N, CA, C and O atoms as a CHARMM CRD file, in Angstrom:
* protein
*
  296
    1    1 MET  N    -47.84800 -30.74100 122.81300 PROA 1      0.00000
    2    1 MET  CA   -47.96800 -29.73100 121.80500 PROA 1      0.00000
    3    1 MET  C    -49.03100 -30.25700 121.04100 PROA 1      0.00000
    4    1 MET  O    -49.90500 -29.44000 120.75400 PROA 1      0.00000
    5    2 VAL  N    -49.16000 -31.25000 120.69500 PROA 2      0.00000
    6    2 VAL  CA   -50.05400 -31.79600 119.60300 PROA 2      0.00000
    7    2 VAL  C    -51.44800 -31.91800 120.33200 PROA 2      0.00000
    8    2 VAL  O    -52.52900 -31.81700 119.75200 PROA 2      0.00000
    9    3 GLY  N    -51.28900 -32.13300 121.59400 PROA 3      0.00000
   10    3 GLY  CA   -52.53800 -32.20300 122.34200 PROA 3      0.00000
   11    3 GLY  C    -53.29300 -30.80400 122.47500 PROA 3      0.00000
   12    3 GLY  O    -54.48500 -30.57800 122.26500 PROA 3      0.00000
   13    4 LEU  N    -52.36600 -29.99100 122.84800 PROA 4      0.00000
   14    4 LEU  CA   -52.88300 -28.43100 122.93800 PROA 4      0.00000
   15    4 LEU  C    -53.37900 -28.06500 121.65600 PROA 4      0.00000
   16    4 LEU  O    -54.48300 -27.52100 121.67300 PROA 4      0.00000
   17    5 MET  N    -52.84200 -28.22600 120.56000 PROA 5      0.00000
   18    5 MET  CA   -53.20300 -27.79700 119.11200 PROA 5      0.00000
   19    5 MET  C    -54.63800 -28.46500 118.88500 PROA 5      0.00000
   20    5 MET  O    -55.62000 -27.81100 118.53400 PROA 5      0.00000
   21    6 ALA  N    -54.64900 -29.99000 119.15000 PROA 6      0.00000
   22    6 ALA  CA   -55.99000 -30.53900 118.81800 PROA 6      0.00000
   23    6 ALA  C    -57.08300 -30.06400 119.49600 PROA 6      0.00000
   24    6 ALA  O    -58.16600 -29.88600 118.93800 PROA 6      0.00000
   25    7 GLY  N    -56.81300 -29.77300 121.04900 PROA 7      0.00000
   26    7 GLY  CA   -57.70500 -29.22900 121.84400 PROA 7      0.00000
   27    7 GLY  C    -58.05900 -27.71900 121.32900 PROA 7      0.00000
   28    7 GLY  O    -59.24300 -27.39500 121.42000 PROA 7      0.00000
   29    8 LEU  N    -57.27100 -26.90400 120.87200 PROA 8      0.00000
   30    8 LEU  CA   -57.61800 -25.64800 120.14000 PROA 8      0.00000
   31    8 LEU  C    -58.75400 -25.83800 118.91500 PROA 8      0.00000
   32    8 LEU  O    -59.83100 -25.24200 118.88900 PROA 8      0.00000
   33    9 PHE  N    -58.28700 -26.78400 117.91700 PROA 9      0.00000
   34    9 PHE  CA   -58.96400 -27.06200 116.99800 PROA 9      0.00000
   35    9 PHE  C    -60.28200 -27.65900 117.34600 PROA 9      0.00000
   36    9 PHE  O    -61.18400 -27.54900 116.51500 PROA 9      0.00000
   37   10 LEU  N    -60.51100 -28.27900 118.47100 PROA 10     0.00000
   38   10 LEU  CA   -61.76200 -28.77100 118.77800 PROA 10     0.00000
   39   10 LEU  C    -62.36800 -27.79200 119.36700 PROA 10     0.00000
   40   10 LEU  O    -63.58600 -27.86200 119.20300 PROA 10     0.00000
   41   11 CYS  N    -61.93600 -26.67300 120.15000 PROA 11     0.00000
   42   11 CYS  CA   -62.88700 -25.63500 120.65000 PROA 11     0.00000
   43   11 CYS  C    -63.32100 -24.70500 119.56800 PROA 11     0.00000
   44   11 CYS  O    -64.36500 -24.06100 119.67900 PROA 11     0.00000
   45   12 ILE  N    -62.47600 -24.61100 118.43100 PROA 12     0.00000
   46   12 ILE  CA   -63.01000 -23.78100 117.27000 PROA 12     0.00000
   47   12 ILE  C    -64.09300 -24.51200 116.62000 PROA 12     0.00000
   48   12 ILE  O    -65.09400 -23.90400 116.24300 PROA 12     0.00000
   49   13 GLN  N    -63.97800 -25.67300 116.47400 PROA 13     0.00000
   50   13 GLN  CA   -65.01000 -26.51600 115.85300 PROA 13     0.00000
   51   13 GLN  C    -66.28500 -26.53700 116.48000 PROA 13     0.00000
   52   13 GLN  O    -67.34000 -26.40000 115.85900 PROA 13     0.00000
   53   14 ALA  N    -66.18100 -26.73100 117.87900 PROA 14     0.00000
   54   14 ALA  CA   -67.38900 -26.93500 118.67100 PROA 14     0.00000
   55   14 ALA  C    -68.32100 -25.28000 118.51600 PROA 14     0.00000
   56   14 ALA  O    -69.50700 -25.10300 118.23600 PROA 14     0.00000
   57   15 GLY  N    -67.28200 -24.31000 118.80900 PROA 15     0.00000
   58   15 GLY  CA   -68.04800 -23.04900 118.57400 PROA 15     0.00000
   59   15 GLY  C    -68.46000 -22.74200 117.41100 PROA 15     0.00000
   60   15 GLY  O    -69.39900 -21.94700 117.38400 PROA 15     0.00000
   61   16 GLN  N    -67.99000 -23.18200 116.26100 PROA 16     0.00000
   62   16 GLN  CA   -68.59000 -22.99900 114.84900 PROA 16     0.00000
   63   16 GLN  C    -69.99900 -23.90800 114.87300 PROA 16     0.00000
   64   16 GLN  O    -71.05600 -23.38500 114.52100 PROA 16     0.00000
   65   17 GLY  N    -69.94300 -25.22400 115.28600 PROA 17     0.00000
   66   17 GLY  CA   -70.87400 -25.93600 115.40400 PROA 17     0.00000
   67   17 GLY  C    -72.15000 -25.57000 116.05600 PROA 17     0.00000
   68   17 GLY  O    -73.23900 -25.82300 115.54000 PROA 17     0.00000
   69   18 ILE  N    -71.96500 -24.79900 117.52600 PROA 18     0.00000
   70   18 ILE  CA   -73.08900 -24.35400 118.15300 PROA 18     0.00000
   71   18 ILE  C    -73.35700 -22.74900 117.60600 PROA 18     0.00000
   72   18 ILE  O    -74.55000 -22.44900 117.55200 PROA 18     0.00000
   73   19 GLY  N    -72.62600 -21.94900 117.29700 PROA 19     0.00000
   74   19 GLY  CA   -72.90500 -20.81800 116.86200 PROA 19     0.00000
   75   19 GLY  C    -73.27300 -20.59800 115.45400 PROA 19     0.00000
   76   19 GLY  O    -73.75100 -19.52100 115.09800 PROA 19     0.00000
   77   20 GLU  N    -73.08400 -21.50700 114.69300 PROA 20     0.00000
   78   20 GLU  CA   -73.24100 -21.29000 113.27600 PROA 20     0.00000
   79   20 GLU  C    -75.03100 -21.32300 112.97400 PROA 20     0.00000
   80   20 GLU  O    -75.59300 -20.56800 112.18000 PROA 20     0.00000
   81   21 ASN  N    -75.57300 -22.15400 113.63200 PROA 21     0.00000
   82   21 ASN  CA   -77.05200 -22.34700 113.43200 PROA 21     0.00000
   83   21 ASN  C    -77.73700 -21.20600 113.97500 PROA 21     0.00000
   84   21 ASN  O    -78.67800 -20.64900 113.41000 PROA 21     0.00000
   85   22 ALA  N    -77.22600 -20.85200 115.13100 PROA 22     0.00000
   86   22 ALA  CA   -78.01400 -19.59600 115.52500 PROA 22     0.00000
   87   22 ALA  C    -77.81900 -18.28000 114.80000 PROA 22     0.00000
   88   22 ALA  O    -78.67800 -17.41300 114.64200 PROA 22     0.00000
   89   23 ALA  N    -76.57300 -18.25900 114.38500 PROA 23     0.00000
   90   23 ALA  CA   -76.36500 -16.98100 113.48600 PROA 23     0.00000
   91   23 ALA  C    -76.84700 -17.00700 112.13400 PROA 23     0.00000
   92   23 ALA  O    -76.93900 -15.99400 111.44000 PROA 23     0.00000
   93   24 PHE  N    -77.17000 -18.22500 111.74000 PROA 24     0.00000
   94   24 PHE  CA   -77.97000 -18.34300 110.37800 PROA 24     0.00000
   95   24 PHE  C    -79.41400 -17.93500 110.71100 PROA 24     0.00000
   96   24 PHE  O    -80.02200 -17.14100 109.99400 PROA 24     0.00000
   97   25 ALA  N    -79.89900 -18.43400 111.69800 PROA 25     0.00000
   98   25 ALA  CA   -81.31600 -18.11700 111.94000 PROA 25     0.00000
   99   25 ALA  C    -81.71200 -16.85500 112.21900 PROA 25     0.00000
  100   25 ALA  O    -82.82500 -16.42300 111.91900 PROA 25     0.00000
  101   26 LEU  N    -80.54300 -15.99200 112.99200 PROA 26     0.00000
  102   26 LEU  CA   -80.70200 -14.51400 113.19900 PROA 26     0.00000
  103   26 LEU  C    -80.59900 -13.90500 111.90300 PROA 26     0.00000
  104   26 LEU  O    -81.38600 -12.98600 111.67300 PROA 26     0.00000
  105   27 PHE  N    -79.68100 -14.28100 110.90300 PROA 27     0.00000
  106   27 PHE  CA   -79.47900 -13.75600 109.71800 PROA 27     0.00000
  107   27 PHE  C    -80.94400 -13.77700 109.01700 PROA 27     0.00000
  108   27 PHE  O    -81.61100 -12.77700 108.75200 PROA 27     0.00000
  109   28 LEU  N    -81.28500 -15.06300 108.78400 PROA 28     0.00000
  110   28 LEU  CA   -82.58400 -15.16200 108.07700 PROA 28     0.00000
  111   28 LEU  C    -83.58100 -14.48500 108.57700 PROA 28     0.00000
  112   28 LEU  O    -84.40400 -14.06000 107.76600 PROA 28     0.00000
  113   29 SER  N    -83.76800 -14.22300 109.90400 PROA 29     0.00000
  114   29 SER  CA   -85.05900 -13.58300 110.58800 PROA 29     0.00000
  115   29 SER  C    -84.97900 -12.24800 110.29000 PROA 29     0.00000
  116   29 SER  O    -85.97600 -11.59400 109.98700 PROA 29     0.00000
  117   30 SER  N    -83.61100 -11.68200 110.36500 PROA 30     0.00000
  118   30 SER  CA   -83.61300 -10.19500 110.05400 PROA 30     0.00000
  119   30 SER  C    -83.48800  -9.74300 108.79900 PROA 30     0.00000
  120   30 SER  O    -83.99200  -8.64400 108.56600 PROA 30     0.00000
  121   31 ILE  N    -82.89500 -10.36400 107.85100 PROA 31     0.00000
  122   31 ILE  CA   -82.65400  -9.80300 106.57100 PROA 31     0.00000
  123   31 ILE  C    -83.22400 -10.85400 105.42100 PROA 31     0.00000
  124   31 ILE  O    -83.13000 -12.07400 105.55900 PROA 31     0.00000
  125   32 ASN  N    -83.82100 -10.22400 104.28400 PROA 32     0.00000
  126   32 ASN  CA   -84.47600 -11.16300 103.19000 PROA 32     0.00000
  127   32 ASN  C    -83.55500 -12.17200 102.65900 PROA 32     0.00000
  128   32 ASN  O    -82.34200 -11.99000 102.55300 PROA 32     0.00000
  129   33 VAL  N    -84.21600 -13.31000 102.30800 PROA 33     0.00000
  130   33 VAL  CA   -83.48800 -14.35500 101.80300 PROA 33     0.00000
  131   33 VAL  C    -82.77900 -14.13200 100.42000 PROA 33     0.00000
  132   33 VAL  O    -82.08400 -14.95900  99.82800 PROA 33     0.00000
  133   34 ASP  N    -83.04800 -13.01800 100.07000 PROA 34     0.00000
  134   34 ASP  CA   -82.48200 -12.78600  98.53000 PROA 34     0.00000
  135   34 ASP  C    -80.91400 -12.22700  98.87200 PROA 34     0.00000
  136   34 ASP  O    -80.06000 -12.14900  97.98900 PROA 34     0.00000
  137   35 TYR  N    -80.70300 -11.90900 100.07000 PROA 35     0.00000
  138   35 TYR  CA   -79.04600 -11.39500 100.32800 PROA 35     0.00000
  139   35 TYR  C    -78.27200 -12.74000 100.70900 PROA 35     0.00000
  140   35 TYR  O    -77.10400 -12.66000 101.08700 PROA 35     0.00000
  141   36 LEU  N    -78.84300 -13.83900 100.62300 PROA 36     0.00000
  142   36 LEU  CA   -78.09400 -15.09100 101.10700 PROA 36     0.00000
  143   36 LEU  C    -76.85400 -15.26000 100.10900 PROA 36     0.00000
  144   36 LEU  O    -75.72900 -15.40300 100.58900 PROA 36     0.00000
  145   37 PRO  N    -77.02500 -15.24500  98.91400 PROA 37     0.00000
  146   37 PRO  CA   -75.96600 -15.40700  98.09200 PROA 37     0.00000
  147   37 PRO  C    -74.63200 -14.79700  98.11400 PROA 37     0.00000
  148   37 PRO  O    -73.53400 -15.33000  97.95600 PROA 37     0.00000
  149   38 TYR  N    -74.98900 -13.39700  98.37600 PROA 38     0.00000
  150   38 TYR  CA   -73.97200 -12.33300  98.92800 PROA 38     0.00000
  151   38 TYR  C    -73.30300 -12.63500  99.97600 PROA 38     0.00000
  152   38 TYR  O    -72.08300 -12.47900  99.98700 PROA 38     0.00000
  153   39 MET  N    -74.04000 -13.16600 101.14400 PROA 39     0.00000
  154   39 MET  CA   -73.40900 -13.69100 102.31100 PROA 39     0.00000
  155   39 MET  C    -72.39600 -14.71100 102.28700 PROA 39     0.00000
  156   39 MET  O    -71.38100 -14.76000 102.98300 PROA 39     0.00000
  157   40 TYR  N    -72.86600 -15.68600 101.22300 PROA 40     0.00000
  158   40 TYR  CA   -71.78700 -16.73100 101.16200 PROA 40     0.00000
  159   40 TYR  C    -70.68800 -16.30400 100.16600 PROA 40     0.00000
  160   40 TYR  O    -69.63500 -16.93300 100.26400 PROA 40     0.00000
  161   41 MET  N    -70.74200 -15.51500  99.39300 PROA 41     0.00000
  162   41 MET  CA   -69.70200 -14.93900  98.56900 PROA 41     0.00000
  163   41 MET  C    -68.54900 -14.24300  99.75000 PROA 41     0.00000
  164   41 MET  O    -67.35500 -14.53800  99.80400 PROA 41     0.00000
  165   42 GLY  N    -69.16400 -13.39800 100.51900 PROA 42     0.00000
  166   42 GLY  CA   -68.24100 -12.81500 101.28500 PROA 42     0.00000
  167   42 GLY  C    -67.74200 -13.72200 102.20200 PROA 42     0.00000
  168   42 GLY  O    -66.53800 -13.67500 102.45800 PROA 42     0.00000
  169   43 LEU  N    -68.59000 -14.70100 102.84800 PROA 43     0.00000
  170   43 LEU  CA   -67.77400 -15.60700 103.71600 PROA 43     0.00000
  171   43 LEU  C    -66.97400 -16.59100 103.00400 PROA 43     0.00000
  172   43 LEU  O    -66.24400 -17.25700 103.73700 PROA 43     0.00000
  173   44 GLY  N    -66.92400 -16.86600 101.70000 PROA 44     0.00000
  174   44 GLY  CA   -65.81100 -17.59300 101.12200 PROA 44     0.00000
  175   44 GLY  C    -64.65400 -17.07600 100.88900 PROA 44     0.00000
  176   44 GLY  O    -63.65400 -17.78900 100.79500 PROA 44     0.00000
  177   45 GLY  N    -64.60800 -15.47600 100.73400 PROA 45     0.00000
  178   45 GLY  CA   -63.58700 -14.57700 100.90700 PROA 45     0.00000
  179   45 GLY  C    -62.76100 -14.40300 102.15700 PROA 45     0.00000
  180   45 GLY  O    -61.54500 -14.24300 102.26000 PROA 45     0.00000
  181   46 VAL  N    -63.76600 -14.47500 103.15200 PROA 46     0.00000
  182   46 VAL  CA   -63.09800 -14.38200 104.41100 PROA 46     0.00000
  183   46 VAL  C    -62.34700 -15.68500 104.84700 PROA 46     0.00000
  184   46 VAL  O    -61.24700 -15.68900 105.40000 PROA 46     0.00000
  185   47 VAL  N    -63.03500 -16.71400 104.54600 PROA 47     0.00000
  186   47 VAL  CA   -62.44000 -17.97600 104.69900 PROA 47     0.00000
  187   47 VAL  C    -61.07100 -18.25100 104.11900 PROA 47     0.00000
  188   47 VAL  O    -60.10600 -18.56800 104.81400 PROA 47     0.00000
  189   48 PHE  N    -61.03700 -18.07800 102.50300 PROA 48     0.00000
  190   48 PHE  CA   -59.90400 -17.85700 102.06500 PROA 48     0.00000
  191   48 PHE  C    -58.58000 -17.17700 102.56100 PROA 48     0.00000
  192   48 PHE  O    -57.44300 -17.63300 102.68200 PROA 48     0.00000
  193   49 VAL  N    -59.18200 -15.75800 102.84300 PROA 49     0.00000
  194   49 VAL  CA   -57.95500 -14.88300 103.33000 PROA 49     0.00000
  195   49 VAL  C    -57.46500 -15.65800 104.84200 PROA 49     0.00000
  196   49 VAL  O    -56.26400 -15.81300 105.06700 PROA 49     0.00000
  197   50 ALA  N    -58.31100 -16.02700 105.63800 PROA 50     0.00000
  198   50 ALA  CA   -57.96600 -16.58400 106.77300 PROA 50     0.00000
  199   50 ALA  C    -57.12300 -17.91100 106.66700 PROA 50     0.00000
  200   50 ALA  O    -56.15900 -18.12400 107.40300 PROA 50     0.00000
  201   51 SER  N    -57.52500 -18.72200 105.76900 PROA 51     0.00000
  202   51 SER  CA   -56.82400 -20.00800 105.52700 PROA 51     0.00000
  203   51 SER  C    -55.59100 -19.61300 104.86500 PROA 51     0.00000
  204   51 SER  O    -54.66100 -20.25400 105.35600 PROA 51     0.00000
  205   52 ILE  N    -55.20100 -18.81300 103.94300 PROA 52     0.00000
  206   52 ILE  CA   -53.98400 -18.38300 103.38600 PROA 52     0.00000
  207   52 ILE  C    -52.94800 -17.93000 104.46800 PROA 52     0.00000
  208   52 ILE  O    -51.76300 -18.26300 104.45900 PROA 52     0.00000
  209   53 ALA  N    -53.63900 -17.00300 105.54700 PROA 53     0.00000
  210   53 ALA  CA   -52.88600 -16.25000 106.51900 PROA 53     0.00000
  211   53 ALA  C    -52.30000 -17.34400 107.32400 PROA 53     0.00000
  212   53 ALA  O    -51.11500 -17.37200 107.65700 PROA 53     0.00000
  213   54 PHE  N    -53.34800 -18.41400 107.68000 PROA 54     0.00000
  214   54 PHE  CA   -52.80200 -19.22000 108.59000 PROA 54     0.00000
  215   54 PHE  C    -51.80500 -20.32400 108.21900 PROA 54     0.00000
  216   54 PHE  O    -51.01600 -20.81600 109.02500 PROA 54     0.00000
  217   55 SER  N    -51.91100 -20.67800 106.90200 PROA 55     0.00000
  218   55 SER  CA   -50.94500 -21.57400 106.23600 PROA 55     0.00000
  219   55 SER  C    -49.63200 -20.87000 106.32000 PROA 55     0.00000
  220   55 SER  O    -48.67800 -21.44900 106.84100 PROA 55     0.00000
  221   56 ALA  N    -49.50200 -19.51400 105.78600 PROA 56     0.00000
  222   56 ALA  CA   -48.38000 -18.73700 105.70300 PROA 56     0.00000
  223   56 ALA  C    -47.69500 -18.60700 106.94100 PROA 56     0.00000
  224   56 ALA  O    -46.46400 -18.58900 106.96600 PROA 56     0.00000
  225   57 SER  N    -48.47400 -18.50400 108.10600 PROA 57     0.00000
  226   57 SER  CA   -47.93800 -18.55400 109.36300 PROA 57     0.00000
  227   57 SER  C    -47.27100 -19.69700 109.88600 PROA 57     0.00000
  228   57 SER  O    -46.36800 -19.61500 110.71800 PROA 57     0.00000
  229   58 LEU  N    -47.77000 -20.92400 109.33700 PROA 58     0.00000
  230   58 LEU  CA   -47.25300 -22.24100 109.82500 PROA 58     0.00000
  231   58 LEU  C    -45.69600 -22.27500 108.98100 PROA 58     0.00000
  232   58 LEU  O    -44.70900 -22.80300 109.49400 PROA 58     0.00000
  233   59 SER  N    -45.67800 -21.73600 107.85400 PROA 59     0.00000
  234   59 SER  CA   -44.66700 -22.02000 107.17700 PROA 59     0.00000
  235   59 SER  C    -43.48200 -21.00800 107.60300 PROA 59     0.00000
  236   59 SER  O    -42.30400 -21.35800 107.67900 PROA 59     0.00000
  237   60 ARG  N    -43.86900 -19.94000 107.82200 PROA 60     0.00000
  238   60 ARG  CA   -43.18600 -18.57500 108.13100 PROA 60     0.00000
  239   60 ARG  C    -42.54200 -18.48500 109.51200 PROA 60     0.00000
  240   60 ARG  O    -41.36800 -18.13800 109.63600 PROA 60     0.00000
  241   61 PHE  N    -43.26300 -18.77800 110.47100 PROA 61     0.00000
  242   61 PHE  CA   -42.82900 -18.64300 111.77500 PROA 61     0.00000
  243   61 PHE  C    -42.50800 -20.14600 112.41000 PROA 61     0.00000
  244   61 PHE  O    -43.31400 -21.04500 112.65000 PROA 61     0.00000
  245   62 GLN  N    -41.13400 -20.12600 112.59300 PROA 62     0.00000
  246   62 GLN  CA   -40.81800 -21.35000 113.32300 PROA 62     0.00000
  247   62 GLN  C    -40.81500 -21.53600 114.89700 PROA 62     0.00000
  248   62 GLN  O    -40.34600 -22.48900 115.52000 PROA 62     0.00000
  249   63 ASN  N    -41.47600 -20.35500 115.42100 PROA 63     0.00000
  250   63 ASN  CA   -41.74500 -20.68500 116.95600 PROA 63     0.00000
  251   63 ASN  C    -43.10800 -21.03700 117.02700 PROA 63     0.00000
  252   63 ASN  O    -44.01000 -20.34600 116.55300 PROA 63     0.00000
  253   64 ALA  N    -43.27200 -22.17900 117.65600 PROA 64     0.00000
  254   64 ALA  CA   -44.68100 -22.73200 118.01200 PROA 64     0.00000
  255   64 ALA  C    -45.35600 -22.15000 118.82500 PROA 64     0.00000
  256   64 ALA  O    -46.49700 -22.60800 118.87800 PROA 64     0.00000
  257   65 ILE  N    -45.10100 -21.06100 119.71500 PROA 65     0.00000
  258   65 ILE  CA   -45.75400 -20.17700 120.33000 PROA 65     0.00000
  259   65 ILE  C    -46.61900 -19.46400 119.48300 PROA 65     0.00000
  260   65 ILE  O    -47.84300 -19.44800 119.61700 PROA 65     0.00000
  261   66 VAL  N    -45.88800 -18.77900 118.47200 PROA 66     0.00000
  262   66 VAL  CA   -46.54700 -17.74400 117.53000 PROA 66     0.00000
  263   66 VAL  C    -47.74400 -18.33800 116.86900 PROA 66     0.00000
  264   66 VAL  O    -48.78200 -17.68900 116.73900 PROA 66     0.00000
  265   67 VAL  N    -47.60500 -19.62900 116.42800 PROA 67     0.00000
  266   67 VAL  CA   -48.67700 -20.55000 115.88900 PROA 67     0.00000
  267   67 VAL  C    -49.82300 -20.59500 116.72700 PROA 67     0.00000
  268   67 VAL  O    -50.93100 -20.24000 116.32500 PROA 67     0.00000
  269   68 LYS  N    -49.56100 -21.10200 118.10800 PROA 68     0.00000
  270   68 LYS  CA   -50.50400 -21.31500 118.98100 PROA 68     0.00000
  271   68 LYS  C    -51.46000 -19.97700 119.32900 PROA 68     0.00000
  272   68 LYS  O    -52.65800 -19.97200 119.61200 PROA 68     0.00000
  273   69 TRP  N    -50.55200 -18.87000 119.21500 PROA 69     0.00000
  274   69 TRP  CA   -51.38600 -17.74400 119.93500 PROA 69     0.00000
  275   69 TRP  C    -52.21200 -17.15100 118.33400 PROA 69     0.00000
  276   69 TRP  O    -53.19200 -16.41000 118.40700 PROA 69     0.00000
  277   70 LEU  N    -51.76700 -17.50700 117.26700 PROA 70     0.00000
  278   70 LEU  CA   -52.76100 -17.11700 116.12400 PROA 70     0.00000
  279   70 LEU  C    -53.76800 -18.00800 116.04000 PROA 70     0.00000
  280   70 LEU  O    -54.84500 -17.54700 115.66300 PROA 70     0.00000
  281   71 LEU  N    -53.70100 -19.41800 116.34300 PROA 71     0.00000
  282   71 LEU  CA   -54.91000 -20.05500 116.24900 PROA 71     0.00000
  283   71 LEU  C    -55.98100 -19.82100 117.62300 PROA 71     0.00000
  284   71 LEU  O    -57.21000 -19.79700 117.55300 PROA 71     0.00000
  285   72 ALA  N    -55.28900 -19.68800 118.65800 PROA 72     0.00000
  286   72 ALA  CA   -56.19700 -19.22400 119.87500 PROA 72     0.00000
  287   72 ALA  C    -56.83300 -17.74500 119.44100 PROA 72     0.00000
  288   72 ALA  O    -57.95500 -17.44400 119.85000 PROA 72     0.00000
  289   73 GLY  N    -56.15200 -16.93200 118.68700 PROA 73     0.00000
  290   73 GLY  CA   -56.93600 -15.60300 118.31900 PROA 73     0.00000
  291   73 GLY  C    -58.03900 -15.79200 117.35100 PROA 73     0.00000
  292   73 GLY  O    -59.03900 -15.07600 117.38800 PROA 73     0.00000
  293   74 SER  N    -57.87200 -16.79000 116.43900 PROA 74     0.00000
  294   74 SER  CA   -58.73500 -16.95000 115.46900 PROA 74     0.00000
  295   74 SER  C    -60.14300 -17.77800 116.38100 PROA 74     0.00000
  296   74 SER  O    -61.16900 -18.09400 115.77700 PROA 74     0.00000
């Protein structure tokens, strides 16, 4: 169980590391740099909501399969 969760976290972090630079470059090439602060404000809100939902699911659902599917779905 721990190995599976660690593998899922590794996949998420690897995808973030690979995709973040490409997405940032595409964003800056197509949109003016003046919109960059608004993007970071929106990103902060999305990360906040996702973190709260994930931490609430850890305490609410006692079934480990539900938590694995939530993490895999993210």
